[in-house]
TORKOL-4160 file (C-alpha; in steps of 0.2 Angstrom, whole numbers, padded with zeros to 4 digits, m for minus):
439
<pt num="1" X="m0080" Y="0126" Z="m0004"/>
<pt num="2" X="m0072" Y="0127" Z="0013"/>
<pt num="3" X="m0076" Y="0117" Z="0029"/>
<pt num="4" X="m0067" Y="0114" Z="0044"/>
<pt num="5" X="m0069" Y="0103" Z="0059"/>
<pt num="6" X="m0060" Y="0097" Z="0075"/>
<pt num="7" X="m0057" Y="0078" Z="0079"/>
<pt num="8" X="m0051" Y="0076" Z="0097"/>
<pt num="9" X="m0044" Y="0061" Z="0105"/>
<pt num="10" X="m0033" Y="0061" Z="0121"/>
<pt num="11" X="m0019" Y="0074" Z="0117"/>
<pt num="12" X="m0022" Y="0074" Z="0098"/>
<pt num="13" X="m0030" Y="0088" Z="0088"/>
<pt num="14" X="m0033" Y="0086" Z="0070"/>
<pt num="15" X="m0039" Y="0102" Z="0058"/>
<pt num="16" X="m0046" Y="0098" Z="0042"/>
<pt num="17" X="m0050" Y="0110" Z="0029"/>
<pt num="18" X="m0056" Y="0107" Z="0010"/>
<pt num="19" X="m0048" Y="0119" Z="m0002"/>
<pt num="20" X="m0049" Y="0122" Z="m0021"/>
<pt num="21" X="m0033" Y="0119" Z="m0028"/>
<pt num="22" X="m0036" Y="0127" Z="m0045"/>
<pt num="23" X="m0030" Y="0114" Z="m0058"/>
<pt num="24" X="m0044" Y="0107" Z="m0068"/>
<pt num="25" X="m0056" Y="0107" Z="m0054"/>
<pt num="26" X="m0043" Y="0098" Z="m0043"/>
<pt num="27" X="m0049" Y="0098" Z="m0025"/>
<pt num="28" X="m0036" Y="0096" Z="m0010"/>
<pt num="29" X="m0039" Y="0094" Z="0009"/>
<pt num="30" X="m0026" Y="0100" Z="0021"/>
<pt num="31" X="m0024" Y="0090" Z="0036"/>
<pt num="32" X="m0013" Y="0094" Z="0050"/>
<pt num="33" X="m0011" Y="0082" Z="0064"/>
<pt num="34" X="m0003" Y="0090" Z="0078"/>
<pt num="35" X="m0002" Y="0088" Z="0098"/>
<pt num="36" X="m0013" Y="0100" Z="0107"/>
<pt num="37" X="0003" Y="0104" Z="0118"/>
<pt num="38" X="0015" Y="0105" Z="0104"/>
<pt num="39" X="0030" Y="0115" Z="0108"/>
<pt num="40" X="0030" Y="0133" Z="0104"/>
<pt num="41" X="0045" Y="0131" Z="0092"/>
<pt num="42" X="0036" Y="0118" Z="0083"/>
<pt num="43" X="0020" Y="0129" Z="0082"/>
<pt num="44" X="0030" Y="0144" Z="0075"/>
<pt num="45" X="0039" Y="0135" Z="0061"/>
<pt num="46" X="0029" Y="0131" Z="0044"/>
<pt num="47" X="0024" Y="0113" Z="0044"/>
<pt num="48" X="0031" Y="0101" Z="0031"/>
<pt num="49" X="0018" Y="0097" Z="0017"/>
<pt num="50" X="0015" Y="0079" Z="0011"/>
<pt num="51" X="0004" Y="0077" Z="m0004"/>
<pt num="52" X="m0006" Y="0061" Z="m0005"/>
<pt num="53" X="m0012" Y="0058" Z="m0022"/>
<pt num="54" X="m0025" Y="0045" Z="m0023"/>
<pt num="55" X="m0042" Y="0039" Z="m0030"/>
<pt num="56" X="m0054" Y="0048" Z="m0017"/>
<pt num="57" X="m0069" Y="0045" Z="m0029"/>
<pt num="58" X="m0075" Y="0032" Z="m0041"/>
<pt num="59" X="m0074" Y="0013" Z="m0040"/>
<pt num="60" X="m0057" Y="0013" Z="m0030"/>
<pt num="61" X="m0062" Y="0027" Z="m0018"/>
<pt num="62" X="m0062" Y="0014" Z="m0003"/>
<pt num="63" X="m0044" Y="0011" Z="m0007"/>
<pt num="64" X="m0039" Y="0029" Z="m0006"/>
<pt num="65" X="m0048" Y="0032" Z="0011"/>
<pt num="66" X="m0039" Y="0017" Z="0018"/>
<pt num="67" X="m0023" Y="0024" Z="0013"/>
<pt num="68" X="m0028" Y="0041" Z="0020"/>
<pt num="69" X="m0032" Y="0033" Z="0037"/>
<pt num="70" X="m0015" Y="0025" Z="0038"/>
<pt num="71" X="m0005" Y="0040" Z="0033"/>
<pt num="72" X="m0015" Y="0051" Z="0045"/>
<pt num="73" X="m0012" Y="0040" Z="0060"/>
<pt num="74" X="0007" Y="0039" Z="0055"/>
<pt num="75" X="0008" Y="0057" Z="0054"/>
<pt num="76" X="m0002" Y="0059" Z="0071"/>
<pt num="77" X="0011" Y="0049" Z="0079"/>
<pt num="78" X="0026" Y="0059" Z="0073"/>
<pt num="79" X="0018" Y="0075" Z="0078"/>
<pt num="80" X="0013" Y="0069" Z="0095"/>
<pt num="81" X="0031" Y="0067" Z="0100"/>
<pt num="82" X="0034" Y="0086" Z="0094"/>
<pt num="83" X="0036" Y="0083" Z="0075"/>
<pt num="84" X="0052" Y="0083" Z="0065"/>
<pt num="85" X="0068" Y="0089" Z="0074"/>
<pt num="86" X="0077" Y="0101" Z="0063"/>
<pt num="87" X="0091" Y="0114" Z="0066"/>
<pt num="88" X="0078" Y="0129" Z="0064"/>
<pt num="89" X="0065" Y="0122" Z="0075"/>
<pt num="90" X="0053" Y="0106" Z="0076"/>
<pt num="91" X="0042" Y="0105" Z="0062"/>
<pt num="92" X="0025" Y="0096" Z="0060"/>
<pt num="93" X="0019" Y="0086" Z="0046"/>
<pt num="94" X="0004" Y="0091" Z="0036"/>
<pt num="95" X="m0005" Y="0080" Z="0024"/>
<pt num="96" X="m0014" Y="0087" Z="0008"/>
<pt num="97" X="m0026" Y="0075" Z="0000"/>
<pt num="98" X="m0028" Y="0077" Z="m0020"/>
<pt num="99" X="m0041" Y="0066" Z="m0028"/>
<pt num="100" X="m0033" Y="0057" Z="m0044"/>
<pt num="101" X="m0050" Y="0050" Z="m0048"/>
<pt num="102" X="m0041" Y="0034" Z="m0054"/>
<pt num="103" X="m0034" Y="0043" Z="m0069"/>
<pt num="104" X="m0016" Y="0047" Z="m0073"/>
<pt num="105" X="m0020" Y="0063" Z="m0081"/>
<pt num="106" X="m0029" Y="0069" Z="m0065"/>
<pt num="107" X="m0014" Y="0062" Z="m0055"/>
<pt num="108" X="m0002" Y="0074" Z="m0065"/>
<pt num="109" X="m0014" Y="0088" Z="m0062"/>
<pt num="110" X="m0014" Y="0085" Z="m0044"/>
<pt num="111" X="0006" Y="0084" Z="m0044"/>
<pt num="112" X="0006" Y="0101" Z="m0052"/>
<pt num="113" X="m0006" Y="0108" Z="m0039"/>
<pt num="114" X="0003" Y="0100" Z="m0024"/>
<pt num="115" X="0020" Y="0107" Z="m0031"/>
<pt num="116" X="0012" Y="0125" Z="m0032"/>
<pt num="117" X="0005" Y="0123" Z="m0015"/>
<pt num="118" X="0022" Y="0120" Z="m0008"/>
<pt num="119" X="0022" Y="0101" Z="m0006"/>
<pt num="120" X="0040" Y="0092" Z="m0009"/>
<pt num="121" X="0035" Y="0075" Z="m0004"/>
<pt num="122" X="0022" Y="0065" Z="m0014"/>
<pt num="123" X="0013" Y="0049" Z="m0007"/>
<pt num="124" X="0005" Y="0037" Z="m0020"/>
<pt num="125" X="0003" Y="0019" Z="m0022"/>
<pt num="126" X="m0013" Y="0013" Z="m0029"/>
<pt num="127" X="m0009" Y="0010" Z="m0047"/>
<pt num="128" X="0008" Y="0006" Z="m0054"/>
<pt num="129" X="0003" Y="0015" Z="m0070"/>
<pt num="130" X="m0001" Y="0030" Z="m0061"/>
<pt num="131" X="0016" Y="0029" Z="m0051"/>
<pt num="132" X="0026" Y="0027" Z="m0067"/>
<pt num="133" X="0018" Y="0043" Z="m0074"/>
<pt num="134" X="0022" Y="0052" Z="m0058"/>
<pt num="135" X="0040" Y="0046" Z="m0058"/>
<pt num="136" X="0043" Y="0052" Z="m0075"/>
<pt num="137" X="0035" Y="0069" Z="m0072"/>
<pt num="138" X="0045" Y="0071" Z="m0055"/>
<pt num="139" X="0061" Y="0066" Z="m0063"/>
<pt num="140" X="0058" Y="0079" Z="m0077"/>
<pt num="141" X="0054" Y="0093" Z="m0065"/>
<pt num="142" X="0068" Y="0089" Z="m0054"/>
<pt num="143" X="0081" Y="0090" Z="m0068"/>
<pt num="144" X="0072" Y="0107" Z="m0075"/>
<pt num="145" X="0068" Y="0116" Z="m0058"/>
<pt num="146" X="0081" Y="0111" Z="m0044"/>
<pt num="147" X="0073" Y="0123" Z="m0033"/>
<pt num="148" X="0056" Y="0114" Z="m0032"/>
<pt num="149" X="0063" Y="0096" Z="m0032"/>
<pt num="150" X="0051" Y="0083" Z="m0025"/>
<pt num="151" X="0052" Y="0066" Z="m0018"/>
<pt num="152" X="0040" Y="0052" Z="m0022"/>
<pt num="153" X="0036" Y="0039" Z="m0008"/>
<pt num="154" X="0027" Y="0024" Z="m0015"/>
<pt num="155" X="0018" Y="0012" Z="m0003"/>
<pt num="156" X="0009" Y="0001" Z="m0014"/>
<pt num="157" X="0013" Y="0002" Z="m0033"/>
<pt num="158" X="0022" Y="m0014" Z="m0035"/>
<pt num="159" X="0026" Y="m0016" Z="m0053"/>
<pt num="160" X="0044" Y="m0023" Z="m0051"/>
<pt num="161" X="0050" Y="m0011" Z="m0065"/>
<pt num="162" X="0050" Y="0004" Z="m0054"/>
<pt num="163" X="0064" Y="m0002" Z="m0044"/>
<pt num="164" X="0073" Y="m0011" Z="m0058"/>
<pt num="165" X="0074" Y="m0004" Z="m0076"/>
<pt num="166" X="0064" Y="0012" Z="m0072"/>
<pt num="167" X="0072" Y="0016" Z="m0055"/>
<pt num="168" X="0074" Y="0034" Z="m0050"/>
<pt num="169" X="0084" Y="0043" Z="m0036"/>
<pt num="170" X="0068" Y="0052" Z="m0032"/>
<pt num="171" X="0057" Y="0038" Z="m0030"/>
<pt num="172" X="0057" Y="0025" Z="m0014"/>
<pt num="173" X="0045" Y="0011" Z="m0014"/>
<pt num="174" X="0039" Y="0004" Z="0003"/>
<pt num="175" X="0030" Y="m0011" Z="m0002"/>
<pt num="176" X="0037" Y="m0028" Z="m0008"/>
<pt num="177" X="0036" Y="m0028" Z="m0027"/>
<pt num="178" X="0025" Y="m0040" Z="m0036"/>
<pt num="179" X="0039" Y="m0053" Z="m0039"/>
<pt num="180" X="0043" Y="m0053" Z="m0021"/>
<pt num="181" X="0024" Y="m0056" Z="m0016"/>
<pt num="182" X="0022" Y="m0070" Z="m0029"/>
<pt num="183" X="0038" Y="m0078" Z="m0022"/>
<pt num="184" X="0030" Y="m0078" Z="m0005"/>
<pt num="185" X="0014" Y="m0085" Z="m0011"/>
<pt num="186" X="0023" Y="m0099" Z="m0021"/>
<pt num="187" X="0032" Y="m0104" Z="m0005"/>
<pt num="188" X="0014" Y="m0110" Z="0001"/>
<pt num="189" X="0009" Y="m0116" Z="m0017"/>
<pt num="190" X="0024" Y="m0128" Z="m0019"/>
<pt num="191" X="0018" Y="m0137" Z="m0004"/>
<pt num="192" X="0001" Y="m0140" Z="m0010"/>
<pt num="193" X="0003" Y="m0158" Z="m0016"/>
<pt num="194" X="m0015" Y="m0160" Z="m0022"/>
<pt num="195" X="m0014" Y="m0145" Z="m0034"/>
<pt num="196" X="m0014" Y="m0149" Z="m0052"/>
<pt num="197" X="m0024" Y="m0135" Z="m0060"/>
<pt num="198" X="m0023" Y="m0116" Z="m0059"/>
<pt num="199" X="m0031" Y="m0101" Z="m0067"/>
<pt num="200" X="m0022" Y="m0085" Z="m0068"/>
<pt num="201" X="m0033" Y="m0068" Z="m0069"/>
<pt num="202" X="m0028" Y="m0050" Z="m0067"/>
<pt num="203" X="m0031" Y="m0032" Z="m0071"/>
<pt num="204" X="m0025" Y="m0027" Z="m0088"/>
<pt num="205" X="m0012" Y="m0015" Z="m0084"/>
<pt num="206" X="0007" Y="m0015" Z="m0079"/>
<pt num="207" X="0005" Y="m0023" Z="m0062"/>
<pt num="208" X="m0009" Y="m0036" Z="m0067"/>
<pt num="209" X="0002" Y="m0041" Z="m0081"/>
<pt num="210" X="0018" Y="m0042" Z="m0070"/>
<pt num="211" X="0009" Y="m0054" Z="m0058"/>
<pt num="212" X="0003" Y="m0066" Z="m0071"/>
<pt num="213" X="0020" Y="m0066" Z="m0080"/>
<pt num="214" X="0030" Y="m0069" Z="m0064"/>
<pt num="215" X="0017" Y="m0082" Z="m0058"/>
<pt num="216" X="0019" Y="m0091" Z="m0074"/>
<pt num="217" X="0038" Y="m0091" Z="m0072"/>
<pt num="218" X="0038" Y="m0097" Z="m0055"/>
<pt num="219" X="0025" Y="m0111" Z="m0057"/>
<pt num="220" X="0036" Y="m0118" Z="m0071"/>
<pt num="221" X="0051" Y="m0117" Z="m0061"/>
<pt num="222" X="0044" Y="m0124" Z="m0044"/>
<pt num="223" X="0028" Y="m0134" Z="m0049"/>
<pt num="224" X="0030" Y="m0140" Z="m0068"/>
<pt num="225" X="0017" Y="m0153" Z="m0064"/>
<pt num="226" X="0004" Y="m0140" Z="m0062"/>
<pt num="227" X="m0005" Y="m0135" Z="m0077"/>
<pt num="228" X="m0011" Y="m0117" Z="m0081"/>
<pt num="229" X="m0029" Y="m0120" Z="m0087"/>
<pt num="230" X="m0033" Y="m0102" Z="m0090"/>
<pt num="231" X="m0025" Y="m0084" Z="m0091"/>
<pt num="232" X="m0035" Y="m0068" Z="m0093"/>
<pt num="233" X="m0033" Y="m0050" Z="m0091"/>
<pt num="234" X="m0049" Y="m0039" Z="m0088"/>
<pt num="235" X="m0051" Y="m0020" Z="m0088"/>
<pt num="236" X="m0047" Y="m0012" Z="m0073"/>
<pt num="237" X="m0061" Y="m0004" Z="m0063"/>
<pt num="238" X="m0073" Y="m0005" Z="m0077"/>
<pt num="239" X="m0081" Y="m0023" Z="m0075"/>
<pt num="240" X="m0097" Y="m0023" Z="m0064"/>
<pt num="241" X="m0101" Y="m0041" Z="m0068"/>
<pt num="242" X="m0088" Y="m0055" Z="m0065"/>
<pt num="243" X="m0100" Y="m0069" Z="m0068"/>
<pt num="244" X="m0093" Y="m0073" Z="m0086"/>
<pt num="245" X="m0076" Y="m0073" Z="m0079"/>
<pt num="246" X="m0081" Y="m0085" Z="m0064"/>
<pt num="247" X="m0090" Y="m0097" Z="m0076"/>
<pt num="248" X="m0074" Y="m0098" Z="m0086"/>
<pt num="249" X="m0064" Y="m0102" Z="m0070"/>
<pt num="250" X="m0077" Y="m0115" Z="m0066"/>
<pt num="251" X="m0077" Y="m0124" Z="m0082"/>
<pt num="252" X="m0059" Y="m0124" Z="m0083"/>
<pt num="253" X="m0058" Y="m0137" Z="m0069"/>
<pt num="254" X="m0045" Y="m0125" Z="m0059"/>
<pt num="255" X="m0042" Y="m0131" Z="m0041"/>
<pt num="256" X="m0035" Y="m0113" Z="m0039"/>
<pt num="257" X="m0035" Y="m0096" Z="m0044"/>
<pt num="258" X="m0019" Y="m0084" Z="m0042"/>
<pt num="259" X="m0023" Y="m0065" Z="m0044"/>
<pt num="260" X="m0016" Y="m0048" Z="m0039"/>
<pt num="261" X="m0033" Y="m0040" Z="m0041"/>
<pt num="262" X="m0037" Y="m0027" Z="m0028"/>
<pt num="263" X="m0051" Y="m0015" Z="m0022"/>
<pt num="264" X="m0068" Y="m0019" Z="m0031"/>
<pt num="265" X="m0060" Y="m0029" Z="m0045"/>
<pt num="266" X="m0055" Y="m0042" Z="m0031"/>
<pt num="267" X="m0071" Y="m0041" Z="m0020"/>
<pt num="268" X="m0082" Y="m0043" Z="m0036"/>
<pt num="269" X="m0072" Y="m0057" Z="m0043"/>
<pt num="270" X="m0072" Y="m0068" Z="m0028"/>
<pt num="271" X="m0090" Y="m0065" Z="m0025"/>
<pt num="272" X="m0095" Y="m0070" Z="m0042"/>
<pt num="273" X="m0084" Y="m0086" Z="m0040"/>
<pt num="274" X="m0093" Y="m0090" Z="m0024"/>
<pt num="275" X="m0110" Y="m0088" Z="m0032"/>
<pt num="276" X="m0105" Y="m0099" Z="m0047"/>
<pt num="277" X="m0100" Y="m0113" Z="m0035"/>
<pt num="278" X="m0081" Y="m0112" Z="m0037"/>
<pt num="279" X="m0074" Y="m0121" Z="m0021"/>
<pt num="280" X="m0055" Y="m0119" Z="m0025"/>
<pt num="281" X="m0042" Y="m0109" Z="m0018"/>
<pt num="282" X="m0039" Y="m0090" Z="m0021"/>
<pt num="283" X="m0020" Y="m0085" Z="m0019"/>
<pt num="284" X="m0021" Y="m0067" Z="m0018"/>
<pt num="285" X="m0011" Y="m0051" Z="m0015"/>
<pt num="286" X="m0025" Y="m0042" Z="m0006"/>
<pt num="287" X="m0038" Y="m0054" Z="m0001"/>
<pt num="288" X="m0037" Y="m0050" Z="0017"/>
<pt num="289" X="m0048" Y="m0034" Z="0018"/>
<pt num="290" X="m0058" Y="m0020" Z="0009"/>
<pt num="291" X="m0074" Y="m0031" Z="0008"/>
<pt num="292" X="m0066" Y="m0048" Z="0002"/>
<pt num="293" X="m0068" Y="m0059" Z="0017"/>
<pt num="294" X="m0087" Y="m0053" Z="0020"/>
<pt num="295" X="m0091" Y="m0056" Z="0001"/>
<pt num="296" X="m0083" Y="m0074" Z="0001"/>
<pt num="297" X="m0090" Y="m0079" Z="0017"/>
<pt num="298" X="m0089" Y="m0097" Z="0024"/>
<pt num="299" X="m0083" Y="m0103" Z="0006"/>
<pt num="300" X="m0067" Y="m0094" Z="0009"/>
<pt num="301" X="m0062" Y="m0103" Z="0026"/>
<pt num="302" X="m0046" Y="m0112" Z="0022"/>
<pt num="303" X="m0047" Y="m0107" Z="0004"/>
<pt num="304" X="m0042" Y="m0089" Z="0003"/>
<pt num="305" X="m0023" Y="m0086" Z="0005"/>
<pt num="306" X="m0016" Y="m0068" Z="0006"/>
<pt num="307" X="0002" Y="m0061" Z="0007"/>
<pt num="308" X="0006" Y="m0045" Z="0017"/>
<pt num="309" X="0019" Y="m0036" Z="0025"/>
<pt num="310" X="0009" Y="m0038" Z="0041"/>
<pt num="311" X="m0006" Y="m0046" Z="0047"/>
<pt num="312" X="m0016" Y="m0042" Z="0063"/>
<pt num="313" X="m0015" Y="m0060" Z="0069"/>
<pt num="314" X="0004" Y="m0060" Z="0070"/>
<pt num="315" X="0007" Y="m0068" Z="0087"/>
<pt num="316" X="0017" Y="m0055" Z="0096"/>
<pt num="317" X="0012" Y="m0044" Z="0110"/>
<pt num="318" X="0019" Y="m0028" Z="0101"/>
<pt num="319" X="0009" Y="m0032" Z="0085"/>
<pt num="320" X="m0007" Y="m0034" Z="0095"/>
<pt num="321" X="m0005" Y="m0018" Z="0104"/>
<pt num="322" X="m0002" Y="m0009" Z="0088"/>
<pt num="323" X="m0017" Y="m0016" Z="0080"/>
<pt num="324" X="m0028" Y="m0012" Z="0095"/>
<pt num="325" X="m0022" Y="0007" Z="0096"/>
<pt num="326" X="m0027" Y="0008" Z="0077"/>
<pt num="327" X="m0044" Y="0001" Z="0081"/>
<pt num="328" X="m0046" Y="0013" Z="0095"/>
<pt num="329" X="m0041" Y="0027" Z="0083"/>
<pt num="330" X="m0053" Y="0021" Z="0069"/>
<pt num="331" X="m0067" Y="0010" Z="0078"/>
<pt num="332" X="m0079" Y="0008" Z="0063"/>
<pt num="333" X="m0078" Y="m0010" Z="0056"/>
<pt num="334" X="m0077" Y="m0002" Z="0039"/>
<pt num="335" X="m0061" Y="0008" Z="0043"/>
<pt num="336" X="m0053" Y="m0008" Z="0049"/>
<pt num="337" X="m0037" Y="m0010" Z="0037"/>
<pt num="338" X="m0020" Y="m0005" Z="0044"/>
<pt num="339" X="m0005" Y="m0006" Z="0034"/>
<pt num="340" X="0012" Y="m0008" Z="0044"/>
<pt num="341" X="0022" Y="m0003" Z="0029"/>
<pt num="342" X="0013" Y="0015" Z="0028"/>
<pt num="343" X="0018" Y="0017" Z="0047"/>
<pt num="344" X="0035" Y="0012" Z="0043"/>
<pt num="345" X="0036" Y="0024" Z="0028"/>
<pt num="346" X="0031" Y="0039" Z="0038"/>
<pt num="347" X="0044" Y="0034" Z="0052"/>
<pt num="348" X="0057" Y="0032" Z="0038"/>
<pt num="349" X="0054" Y="0049" Z="0032"/>
<pt num="350" X="0054" Y="0058" Z="0049"/>
<pt num="351" X="0071" Y="0049" Z="0052"/>
<pt num="352" X="0077" Y="0054" Z="0036"/>
<pt num="353" X="0072" Y="0072" Z="0039"/>
<pt num="354" X="0081" Y="0072" Z="0056"/>
<pt num="355" X="0096" Y="0064" Z="0049"/>
<pt num="356" X="0098" Y="0075" Z="0036"/>
<pt num="357" X="0095" Y="0090" Z="0046"/>
<pt num="358" X="0087" Y="0098" Z="0031"/>
<pt num="359" X="0071" Y="0097" Z="0020"/>
<pt num="360" X="0081" Y="0099" Z="0005"/>
<pt num="361" X="0077" Y="0085" Z="m0007"/>
<pt num="362" X="0093" Y="0078" Z="m0011"/>
<pt num="363" X="0099" Y="0078" Z="0007"/>
<pt num="364" X="0083" Y="0069" Z="0012"/>
<pt num="365" X="0084" Y="0057" Z="m0001"/>
<pt num="366" X="0102" Y="0052" Z="0003"/>
<pt num="367" X="0096" Y="0050" Z="0022"/>
<pt num="368" X="0081" Y="0040" Z="0016"/>
<pt num="369" X="0093" Y="0028" Z="0007"/>
<pt num="370" X="0099" Y="0024" Z="0024"/>
<pt num="371" X="0083" Y="0022" Z="0032"/>
<pt num="372" X="0082" Y="0008" Z="0045"/>
<pt num="373" X="0067" Y="0009" Z="0057"/>
<pt num="374" X="0058" Y="m0003" Z="0069"/>
<pt num="375" X="0039" Y="m0001" Z="0075"/>
<pt num="376" X="0029" Y="m0013" Z="0085"/>
<pt num="377" X="0043" Y="m0026" Z="0083"/>
<pt num="378" X="0042" Y="m0024" Z="0064"/>
<pt num="379" X="0059" Y="m0018" Z="0056"/>
<pt num="380" X="0062" Y="m0012" Z="0039"/>
<pt num="381" X="0077" Y="m0004" Z="0030"/>
<pt num="382" X="0079" Y="0004" Z="0013"/>
<pt num="383" X="0091" Y="m0003" Z="0001"/>
<pt num="384" X="0101" Y="0011" Z="m0007"/>
<pt num="385" X="0105" Y="0003" Z="m0023"/>
<pt num="386" X="0087" Y="0003" Z="m0029"/>
<pt num="387" X="0077" Y="0011" Z="m0016"/>
<pt num="388" X="0067" Y="m0005" Z="m0012"/>
<pt num="389" X="0061" Y="m0006" Z="0006"/>
<pt num="390" X="0066" Y="m0023" Z="0014"/>
<pt num="391" X="0055" Y="m0031" Z="0027"/>
<pt num="392" X="0048" Y="m0047" Z="0032"/>
<pt num="393" X="0032" Y="m0054" Z="0024"/>
<pt num="394" X="0018" Y="m0065" Z="0029"/>
<pt num="395" X="0006" Y="m0077" Z="0022"/>
<pt num="396" X="m0011" Y="m0080" Z="0030"/>
<pt num="397" X="m0026" Y="m0091" Z="0026"/>
<pt num="398" X="m0044" Y="m0085" Z="0029"/>
<pt num="399" X="m0053" Y="m0093" Z="0044"/>
<pt num="400" X="m0067" Y="m0090" Z="0057"/>
<pt num="401" X="m0063" Y="m0078" Z="0071"/>
<pt num="402" X="m0060" Y="m0087" Z="0087"/>
<pt num="403" X="m0052" Y="m0102" Z="0080"/>
<pt num="404" X="m0034" Y="m0104" Z="0085"/>
<pt num="405" X="m0023" Y="m0091" Z="0078"/>
<pt num="406" X="m0037" Y="m0080" Z="0073"/>
<pt num="407" X="m0040" Y="m0068" Z="0088"/>
<pt num="408" X="m0045" Y="m0053" Z="0076"/>
<pt num="409" X="m0057" Y="m0053" Z="0061"/>
<pt num="410" X="m0057" Y="m0041" Z="0047"/>
<pt num="411" X="m0070" Y="m0027" Z="0045"/>
<pt num="412" X="m0082" Y="m0035" Z="0057"/>
<pt num="413" X="m0085" Y="m0050" Z="0045"/>
<pt num="414" X="m0082" Y="m0063" Z="0058"/>
<pt num="415" X="m0067" Y="m0069" Z="0047"/>
<pt num="416" X="m0048" Y="m0066" Z="0050"/>
<pt num="417" X="m0032" Y="m0073" Z="0044"/>
<pt num="418" X="m0021" Y="m0085" Z="0052"/>
<pt num="419" X="m0002" Y="m0083" Z="0048"/>
<pt num="420" X="0004" Y="m0098" Z="0039"/>
<pt num="421" X="0021" Y="m0092" Z="0035"/>
<pt num="422" X="0033" Y="m0079" Z="0039"/>
<pt num="423" X="0046" Y="m0074" Z="0026"/>
<pt num="424" X="0061" Y="m0066" Z="0034"/>
<pt num="425" X="0066" Y="m0049" Z="0025"/>
<pt num="426" X="0083" Y="m0058" Z="0020"/>
<pt num="427" X="0073" Y="m0072" Z="0012"/>
<pt num="428" X="0061" Y="m0059" Z="0003"/>
<pt num="429" X="0075" Y="m0049" Z="m0004"/>
<pt num="430" X="0078" Y="m0051" Z="m0023"/>
<pt num="431" X="0091" Y="m0044" Z="m0035"/>
<pt num="432" X="0088" Y="m0029" Z="m0045"/>
<pt num="433" X="0093" Y="m0022" Z="m0062"/>
<pt num="434" X="0093" Y="m0004" Z="m0057"/>
<pt num="435" X="0107" Y="0008" Z="m0064"/>
<pt num="436" X="0103" Y="0023" Z="m0052"/>
<pt num="437" X="0106" Y="0040" Z="m0060"/>
<pt num="438" X="0111" Y="0051" Z="m0045"/>
<pt num="439" X="0112" Y="0070" Z="m0044"/>
């Protein structure tokens, strides 16, 4: 099936076509974001293909679509200024979407299709298990076929192992890993003098396990007086009714829940807890969007805490302008989920291409190791020794829009997040155990 259409906004033109990729029914959509008045040189040179491999269908389709909007906007920004400047002429960036359907096998099929289609940059993040499978496949491919080496840019897969024991020269992470996020949350937990009992719950795969493990460790170190009254892992993406889990939380006497859940696994959990009558605090990684605030409602005011690399209510003129620009580009309330780190990721990639003066994977990787970018007042830099991006983190608490510090709400819900703490990049940084094997 092939379909194309044109979106126009100011000087931007977006051409979208759906193509059959040929691998196990894998479907890709090629998306080229380019300025209407792009230079002849940029137009004449083949675009640089970026393969986005994500769940575009199934229970986590909303997370994949949110990523796509963010990457698209970032690519549009690069292309609007003429693309990536290279010795042979400026080149635009082009996104190709591949639906992993939330399955590692499908993601690996997508990787093969992307490689055959000419993409040498892979973007993925919504599943650390999938990320680990992709890292392994890319490592093997790059050793076996140097002429088709690929780089993997990871924006959300935050299992710490990916930049520690299983670090790879070909993999770069642009999100704070789980231990870094837990540390930021614990900076708030340690100050909650009334807290005595907590419940730990997460998705049963590498990431969810890592969150619970590190939460347990840090609670023991920072708040030995706090009792863990329950600890549970549940199947990822398969639970439709969280009422039994909510009942356990309520009967445990927990005053707070710590969870790394994301997507529908978070939304359904907090909704079930609200309906069960739980009025404690949720300490979350992703409670600030994708339906969670609306599902919680007034019960979340002052009780839902989220950690992120950035929040819309960061109080700077640059941040506000950045957010307003995104909402102008994507005005639907359901599309209101912008990730600063994904913008910095594409800016870092563009910078690396230009600093390398080449699209060669090794040259670009070495340039990406030195990436240092700033957008809307937010700076990020890549740490070469483990390929872990270093940036500030913020912790916010849910409140009603219009209250002090909450100018913007989330997804038209009427609720937003007021910034409680800003963790400087230097404080968020953590040691690593990576022993990088370099080509």
